[in-house]
C-alpha positions, -999 to 999 in steps of 0.1 A, spaced: 426 -129 -273 455 -111 -290 480 -126 -266 470 -161 -277 472 -152 -313 507 -138 -307 517 -172 -293 515 -166 -256 512 -201 -240 496 -191 -207 474 -160 -203 467 -147 -167 439 -121 -162 422 -103 -133 385 -103 -131 364 -80 -109 334 -104 -106 320 -138 -117 304 -125 -148 337 -109 -160 355 -142 -151 331 -162 -173 336 -138 -202 374 -140 -198 373 -177 -197 352 -179 -228 376 -158 -248 406 -180 -239 421 -169 -205 440 -198 -189 442 -184 -154 417 -160 -138 426 -141 -106 399 -125 -85 419 -108 -57 389 -92 -39 370 -124 -37 401 -144 -26 409 -119 1 373 -118 12 374 -156 17 407 -154 37 393 -126 59 361 -145 65 379 -176 76 401 -156 100 370 -140 115 351 -173 119 381 -190 136 406 -169 155 431 -198 155 435 -196 117 466 -177 107 468 -184 70 446 -203 45 457 -213 10 433 -232 -13 453 -258 -34 424 -269 -57 404 -301 -59 389 -294 -25 422 -293 -7 437 -265 13 468 -257 34 459 -240 67 483 -225 93 467 -223 127 475 -218 164 477 -250 184 474 -256 222 504 -264 243 492 -300 245 500 -304 208 534 -287 208 562 -309 195 539 -336 182 537 -347 146 506 -353 126 
């Protein structure tokens, strides 16, 4: 990657599919963004559970989810 050779410390790229992501990773990209895939996952989660408002994967199998709660849970802490 020309950016790496120029001294750029962190290279972010957009991939259109998994194959392209693998190629970009092999040539030195540090962060690979796949917006279509990521949005597809978010839409699917909303379609499967109407209570889900937002879903944000944090990595290592963790995620932050905003969802609608019933009145019975209002004002309570986790």
